[in-house]
N, C-alpha and C positions, 0 to 999 in steps of 0.2 A: 944630721938630725934637723938643722935649720930648714933644709929643703923639704924634709918630710913635714915639718909644722907648717910651712907655707902652703904646701899642697892641702894639708888637712884644712886649714882655714878657708881655702878657696872651695873646698868641698862643702864646708858648712854653710858658706855664703850661698853656694849654688842649690843647697838642699833646703834652705830656710823656706818655710811655708809648707813643706811636705809633712807627712805624718810623723810624730815623735818617734815612733818604733823605728822608722827607717833611719832616723838620725842617730839613735842609739846604736843600731847595728853598724852604721858607718864609723862611729867613734870606737866601737870594739875592735876594729881592724887595725888601729893605729897603736903606737907604742903607749906604755902605761901613762906617762906624763902628759903626752899629747892628748890621749883619750880623756883624761881627767879635765884638761883644759876645754876640750871641745864640749864635754858634758856640761860644765859650768856655763860656757858660752851660750850653748843651746838654751839652757835654762834662763839665762838673762834675756835672750832673744824672745823666747816664749812669753816671758813676763812683759817684755817691752811691747810685743804685738798685742798682748791682752789689754794692756793699758791704752794702746792706741785705739783698739776696737771700742773700749769703754768710752774714750774721749769722743769718738765719732758718733756713738750712740747718743752721748749727752749732748753734743753739739746739734744733732738732729732733732732731739727733743726741744732744745732751746729755740731752734728755727720754727718749730711748731708752736711756740708760745708756751712750752711746758705742759701741753694738753694731752689728753689720752694716754696717760702713764699708768693708770690703775688696771687691776684685773677686770673691773667692771666697765671697761672703756670699749665700746663697739667700734667698728670700722666706719669712718666717714665715707659715704658713697657719693661720689660726684655724678650728677645727671647729665644727660645729653639731649639734643634737640630730636624729638620724635615726631614732630608735626607732620612730616612727609611719609613716614613709614607706619604710623599707628593704624590699626584696624578699628575704625570708630564704631562700626556696627557691633563688633565683638565687645568693645568697651561699654556699650549701653545695654548689653544682654543682662537680664536680671538674675540668672542662675550662676552657680559655679563660684561663689565667694561668700564667706561668713563675714558680713560687714560688721565693722566696729563702730562706724559712725552713721552719718545721715546720707552719704553718697557712695554707693558701691563703685560707681564709675571713677571717682576720685581715688578710691582705695585700689582699683585696678591699675590706675596710672602710677600710683606710688610703688606698686609691686613691679611693674615694668621697669621703673627707674631705680629700683632698690631703696627707695625712700620709706620703706616700711620697717626699718630697723628702730632700735631704741636710741634714746639720747644718751649722751655721755655723761656719766657721773664725774663731778670734778670738785676739788677743794676751792675755798674762797681764793687762795692765792692763784690757782689756775684760771679761775674765771677773771680775776684782776689782770692776769698776764694777757689773756685773750682780748680783753677790752683795750689794755694799753697797746696792743699790737694791731688795733684797728677793728676788732670785733664789736658788734653791737650789743650793749647790755640791755636785757629784757626782763620783765617781771610778769608772772602770771598768778592770779589768785584763784583759790579753790574754796568751796563752801564747806568742805570737810577735809580734814588732814589725810584720811584714808584715800581720797581722790588724788591728792598730791603725791602719796606714796605710789599709787597705781600708775600715774603719769611717769614717774622716774623709772620704775621697774619695767614698764612697757608691756605690750605694745601701746604706742600712743593712739588715743581714740580721737580722730579728726572731727571737727565740727564744721559749722558754717556760719556765715555772717556777711557783713557789708563787703568784704573782699572775697567773697566766694568760699569754696572749700578750703580747709587748712586749720592750723592750730594758732589761735590768737594769743598775743601777748603785747605789752606795751613797755616802752622804755621809762615810763612814769610809774613809780612804785605806788603812788596814791591811787592810781587807776586800778592796779591790781588788788590793793587793800579794799576798795569799794566792792569788787566782785566777791570778796570773802564773806561780806556781811551787807548786802544791799540795804537792809533795814537799819543798820548802824546800831544794833543793840548790844553788841560785844565790845570788850575793852581792847585797847590797841595791842596788848601783847598777844591776845588770842587771835586777833586778825593777822598780826605779823607771822604767827606760826604757821599760817596757811598760805603764805606768799612764797613762791618759789623764784629765786634769783637765777638768771641764766645769762648766757652770752652766745651769740652766733659766732662760730669759728671765724678767725681773720680771713681765711681764704674761702669763706662761704660765697656763693653766687647770689647776689641779691639785685633787685630791680625795683624802682619806684612804681607805684601803682599807675600813675599817669603814663609813664613810658610803656608799660605793659599793656595798657589799654589802647594806646596808639598803635603798637605792634599788632595787637589782635584785630583792630579795625582794618589794617591793611590786609591780613590774612583772610578775614571774612568778606572783604571786598572781592577777593580772588575767587573764593568759593561761590559768591553770589553770581559773578559773571559766568562761571562754568555752569551753574544751575540754570540760568536763563538760556544758555545755549542748548542745554539738553532739553528744556521745556519746549523749545521751538522745533524740535524734531517730531515729525508727524507720526512715523512708525519706528520707534526706537528698537534697536536690537536688544537681546538679553543683556549683553555687556553694558550697553548704555543705560538700561534701566537699573542694572545693579549699581553702576557708578552714581546715578542719580540718588538712589537710596543711601548710598555711603556718604555722599555730600550732605544730605539732610541730617544724617547722624552726626557728621562732623560739626555742623552748625549747632546742634544741640549740646554736644560735649563743650564746645567753645563758649557757649552762653555763660558757663561758669568761669569766671576769671581766674579762680585758683586752680581749676582743672587745666586751663590754657597755660598758666604759668608752670605747672608741673610738667606738662608735655614739652615745654620749651627747655626744661632742665633747671629752671631757677630753684634755689633752696628756700628763699623767702621773698615776700612782697613787702616793700616799705610803703605803708600808707600814712606815714606821719605828716606829710604835707597835705593830705587830704582830709583826715579825720581829726576831730578836736582831741580825742583821747590818744592820738599819735600812734594808734595800733599798727602792728605788724601781723602778717599772715605767714606762718612758717609752713612750708610745704614738705620739707625734708627733715624730720626730726634727728636724723643722723648728723646734721649740721649744728646741733645744739650741744652746749655744755650746761649741765644743771648742777648747781651748788648743793651738794649733800655731804 
């Protein structure tokens, strides 16, 4: 009997991780007492595995700063560098897109990158956790609460400004409060109700405005050199003429620093060292947690 039990437990050990039906069938072939022991052992093993799975899931959530845990949490999309593979002429075409904001070209870039998703709704604790883990706290003010609600429910309507195309926010709450009521005719509570507290995910890809401008200058210098070479050709081929047109389109697309940053795959541009209001331009709304 002892040998049968040893063999039975070896069988259970070997079978762990397979379907419960197979384990039950295996136990049924053993003597009654052994089968009962195996069945209880299997149950304990299943419970242990389930607990381990829960622990792994909870640890994974903790590593993400406890964010994106709700049903209304979209997937964060990490961009990539599209500078050398983008079709700049196609990006500048006027048709084929229902634009939400001021720049259809920027929105085409967002779609290429997957940056056209919604922000992630988060609790106050989740935003706190993201900030504590290295994410940047940001505030955005709206003139009406319905605009705030539309922003959170998405899609996000990109705008434009001193840092090109993007969604503007500031780490200074007083700046956001000003945008809720530029004439300052409303009480503080009313203005605060129209301020959205957010955080960039700790793993968001960010770059300072000055660093991005330096990078763009180097890229545009290369484009300019190639354009000069093509201009010097007396009788260009069809391919050379097409290349010349594409380079002109590339220059125009890159004239907007927000569009350039999105092509590079950055989630947000940090203009806090450049502008008095410390503003940031968010290029990828899926990198944002919005406190709701």
